[in-house]
N, C-alpha and C positions, 0 to 999 in steps of 0.2 A: 156041709162042715167037709166036704169030700177037698175041695176047691180049695178050702181052706186051709186047708193040710198040705193041698201041691204046694198054692202060694206061700204059704209058712217053710212049706222047707226048699220052695225058690226062691223065698226072702234074697238067700244072696247072690240069686239073678236076678229074679224078677224087681226085686225090689232097688235093685242097683237102676236101671232105667225109669221106675215109678219112683220110686225116693229120690228127688232132684239133692238131696241133700249129700246120700253118696255120691254122686258123679259131682257135685259144686266143690266136695273137698278135692279130689283130684284136679277139677279145672281152679282152684283159688290156688295151688302153688303154680297150677299150670297158666294161670294169669299174670301172676306177676310175674311169672321166669318168661313167658312173651315178652313183657320187656323189659326185664332185665336182660333179656337174652341180646337184644339190641347191643344195649347200654356193655354188657360183659366185652363184647367185640371192640364195640366205641371204645367203652370204659378201658377194657384190654389194653387199645394201644393210649391212652391215656393213663393208664396205671402202670404199663412199663415207664414211661421217664421217671415214673411217681416211684415205682418200687427203688430205679437208683438211689434215686433222694432218700426215702426211704429210710436205707441202709447207712449211705450218711449220714442223718442224722445220728443215728446213736452210733454210727462209729465215727462222725467228729473228724474228720483229721487232724480241722485246726483245731479243738478241742484235744484231739489226739496229740499231737506234735507239742505244745507243752502242758500236757500231762505228765508225758516220754521227759521231756527234758526238766519237766519239775523236781520230779526223783533223781533222773540224772545229774542237775546239780548240785 
């Protein structure tokens, strides 16, 4: 029972390596992060051109010009 109490007290530390679930939890986010990491730098370059495109969509300079001229007219 002493060992059980010790292990129970060490559950925080011993369970981490013994319980694959605990290490899996941090591993799960790490796994998707690993593939995402290359995607982030790779996607980042792709997102960069997308970023200006995104603000252009809401900005819609074409729509904004007619919108501004409409009230002006």
